[in-house]
N, C-alpha and C positions, 0 to 999 in steps of 0.2 A: 799681452795685452790683446783684445780681442775685438773685431769690431760687430758689434751686436745689433744695429739698428743704423738704417740711412734714409732720408727721407729727401723727396726730389719736390722742388717749388716750381711753379710757373711764375716766374719774375718782371713782371710786366714795368715799366719807366715810361711814364707819359714824357715828350720833350716838348720843350717850348714852343717849337715850329720846326716844320720838315727840312729835313738836312739834303742836301744836293750833292752827289758826286757823279762821276762820268758814268759807273754803271748803273745807277739810277738812283732812286729816292727814298730815305727811309723815314716813317712816320712815328712811329717809337719804340723805343729800347724793349726787343721782346728777348729777355735774358733767362738762362737759369740757374737754380740753387742747389747744392749739395749739403746737405748735413749729416757728417758722418759721427755715430756715437759710439762708444765704446764699453766694454766693462769696466773700467775703472774711471767712470764718470768724464773722460776728457773726450770733447766734442770740436772736432774741424769743421770748417766752414769754405766752402769753396763757389766760385760763379762761373760761367761760362756765358759768352755774348756773342749766339753764332748769327753769322754776317753771311746770309746765303748765297750772295754775290760772289764772293772770296772762298768761302770754305766748302760751301755746297751743304750745308746743314739750315735746317729752321729750327725754330723752337719745336715746335711739334715732332719732328724727327728726332732732335737732341733728348728730348724728353723719353721719347719712345727707347734710344737705344741707352738712355741712362737707367731706366727700368732694367734692361739687360746685365749691363754695367754693375749695377747695384747686387743684384743675384750672386754674381762672382764674387765678391768681397765680404758677403757675412762668413764670418767666422774666421778672417784670416787676420793676421798681427799687420796694423796699420803703419807699424814702423819699418817695416819692410815695403818700402817705397817702390824699390824697382820691380821686387815681386809682385804685388798690387798691379803696379803698371802694365808689365809683362803680360798677365791674366788677360787683361783688358784687350791689348794690342792684339793678342793671339787671337782671340775669342770675335772681335770686333773690329779688323782693322779699318786705318781711315778715321771719321770721326774726331777731328783733332779738339775740336772745341768743346764736345761733351765732355772728353777724356780731360782736358785742362781742368774743367769744374772738379773733377775727383782728385785730380795732381794737387790741386791748390789746396784742397782740406786734408790731401793727407800731411801735406808739409805744414800746414796749420797746425794740425794736431800735432806731429812731430816736434815742434818747436816749443810747444806747449808742455808737451812731456819733460822736455831738455829745460823748461823752464827761461827761454830765450826768446827775443824777437827774430822774425823771419830772418833778418839781415846777419842779425848775428849768428845762428844758426847755420846759416849758409857761408859762414865763413869772411864775411864783411865785416864793415864798421859804417855807424854812422856819416854821411858828406851830404854835401851841398848838392841839392836835385834842381834844378829849375826847368818846367816845362812851358812850350811854346802855346798859342791858341790859334786855332785853323778859322779859315774863312773858306766857306763852302761856295759853289758855283751859283752864280747870281749875275744881273747886270753889272757891268764896270763900276757904274753909280754905286750900286750899294753894296758892292765889295770894298770899295773906297771907304765907304761910311764906315763898315766895319772894321778897318784896316784901322782907320785914324781913332776909332774906338778901343783897339786894342793896343794900339801905340799909347794911348792916353793914360793905360792901367799900367804902363812901365814894361809890357814884354819885351825880355831880350831879344827875340825872332817871332815871325809871326809865320803860319803856313798857310798857303794857298792851295787850294783844290783846283786844277785844270784838268783837261782831256777831252776839249769838245772840237775846235779846230783850231791851223794856227793862226789865223789873223783874229778871233776872238780871244783867244787865249793870252797872244802877244797883247793886245790891247787892255787884256785885264792888268797885267803885271806891268807896263806902260803907265795905266792910270794910278794903281796904287804905289807904284815907286814915286810916281811924281806929287803924290798928295803927300808922303809921309818922310819925304827924303832920302836921302843915301845913307844912311848911319844904320838903322835897322836889318839886320838880314832879313831875307824872304826865304823860306824852302817850300818849295812846290812839290806837287804831288796831281802825278795825270791817272792814277789809279788802272795803269794799262789800255788807256783811252785813245793812244796814238799809233802810228805806224811808224816806220823808222825815219822814213820822210818828213814827214811831219814834226816827231821829237826831234829830229836834226835843226829844220828848219827854226823852232821855237826855240832851242835853248841856244843855238847861234846866235838868235837875234835879242835874248834876254842875258846873255853870258856876260855883259860888264855892268850890270843892275845889282851887285852883291848877293846874288843868288848862291846862298849856301849848298843846296843840292838839288838834285831832282829824283824822286820815289818812282819808281816802277814808271815808266814812260811807255812801254807797249806792253804787248801780252805776256803771260806769266811764264810760258815755254819757248820763248823766243831770246835764248840766251844767247845766241850770234849776234843778233840784233842788237843785245844790251851791249855786247862789248863793242861793234861797231859805233854806237851811240857815244860811248866813254871815249873811244880813242877819235872821234871826230869834232867834238864839243869840250868847252872847256869848264862846265857846268859838272860838278861829282856826280855819279850815277848812284842810289842806292835801292836795293833789292828789298820789295815787300813781298809782294803774291808770289815772285820766285822763289821765296824762300820759306819753306814749312817745318822743314828738319834738316838734320846733320848731313843727309845725303846729298839734300840741295844745296848745304853752305858747303861741301866739298867740291863738286861741279861749280858752282860760283867762284870759289877761289881758284880753280885748276883752269877754267877759261879767261880767269883776269877781267870778268865783264863787268865788275861793280867796283866803285869805292868805299861804300858802306852797305850795313846790312839793319835792317828794322824787324827786331825780334818782338813778336806778341805772343803771350802766352795763349790766348784763345786759338791761336793760328799754329802755334807749335807743339802744341798738344800738354803743354803747362812749364812746370819750370823745371825737370827733370830732361827733358828735352832741350829747353832754351840754355842749360847749362853747355850741354854737348855745342850746339850751336857757336854759342860766344867763345868757347874754348877753340873751336876750329879758326874763328874770326881772329882772336888773339894770336894763335899762332902765325897766320898768314898774315899779319898786321893791317886786319880791314877793323876799325871800328864800327861800333853797334849804336844804334838808337833802340831805345825801349818806347814800343808803341801802343796803341790800344785800340779798340773797337767802339764798342758803346758801354761800357760797364760802368758800373755803378760803383762808390767810392771803396767797395769790400776789394774788388778784383783791383781797383787803381790801386791801391795800398800794396799789395802782392806784388805787382809789378814795380812798385817802388822800392820795395825791400829787395828785390832783386837785381836792381837797377845799381844799388847801395851798395850790393857784394859783390859786386865786379868792376873795376875801374874802368875795364875795355867799352862800356857803356856809357858814349858821350853825350848822346842828344836823349832828350825824354820828351816825348811827344803824348801826356798824361792827360789830358784835357778833357776825354769823352764824358763825364760827368757835367761839364761847362754848360751843357746844351739841355740838361734834365731838368723836368719842370718840378721836379720833387726828389729828394735827398732821404731816402729812407735808413741812410748808414749810422749808426753813431760809433764813436772812436775813429781810428784810421786816421790816412794822413789829413792834414790842415795846411792848406792854400793860404800863403802871404803874399798877395800880389800872385805872382808866378812862382815863387820860393814853394818848396815843397818840405813840409816838416814830416818826419815819419814817428809813428807811437814807439814806445819803450816797452809795450806791455807785452809778454808771451806770445809767440804765436804770429799773425798777420795784424793781431790788434783792433779788429775791426770786427762788427757784426751789425745783423740787418734789424730794425725797430720790430718787436714781437708784434705791437698794434696793427705794421704795415704786413707781417707775415700770416696774421690771422684772415686776412680778407684773400690771401693767394692760395690757388689750385694746390694741392699736393696728393702725391702717394708715399705712403711708407711701407717699407721692404724689410722683414725680419728673418 
């Protein structure tokens, strides 16, 4: 089998409303799509969600890099996933989100060729997956309204974005906990917004309020600070922006810096690297979460397949499409409340509506 054509799409999805985190505000989901075609009429689809504040890629830079990457893969065997990805990394180190779109398309294609759903191709089985839902930074009153809405829908956990300052962030969690009661776990995420002192103060204040963990309280490079926070507070610490690849995973384990890993395909470079990260975590006794950026249900389905295939994935944060004003994907995962149902079709089992793509800017490489 050989790759004969790759088409790149500018994949813009409007949001219901802007969403705010400590790093900035997102107005729209500006993603990319990669379509890989072969001489055996098997096609693979991949999506990347470049989140410039975290990965340092924009949609424009991602598409430019993807153009060069695509030219490297024309004529290659798509079933040689490691060889294809190694060629991309050697030519253009970095660009994990762009690479993740190619990675996803290659795995989709390989699983289709094997006539297996992706979770089975990865050696896993269909299992129960449950996502949380995220509340973004706003006034305590507005965040309480969102928390009550999510709780009423039956969420098993509520994720709350923080990372502004000590007093306001404590007030946000205090107001939410008072409104929803003590039973529903709260998951917090500061997106690097605090320093060590502020993080320690906030987490000590909210430590008895059924807070399941705190994601990335401080700057991604401060591994010593993460270890200090972990040792001086009772809220478990999860690495997100500190964890891009397997090398990061080894360092975090060696430094005993965190309790959990948040694996995101758009951040790790895709499934191939995510499998390495999870293997390191599992060997070290570090449970993982599968997270997301602002992907559509296409990439969210690939993320869910990965989670189903690895028992060490304990948490799911696959709610990115909840904020989308339009759903251009058919097939893929289905949400029953917060339960995730995986498709059994070969590959990812999801594709983007052709009418939606007809309006998208594209480039074809042969």
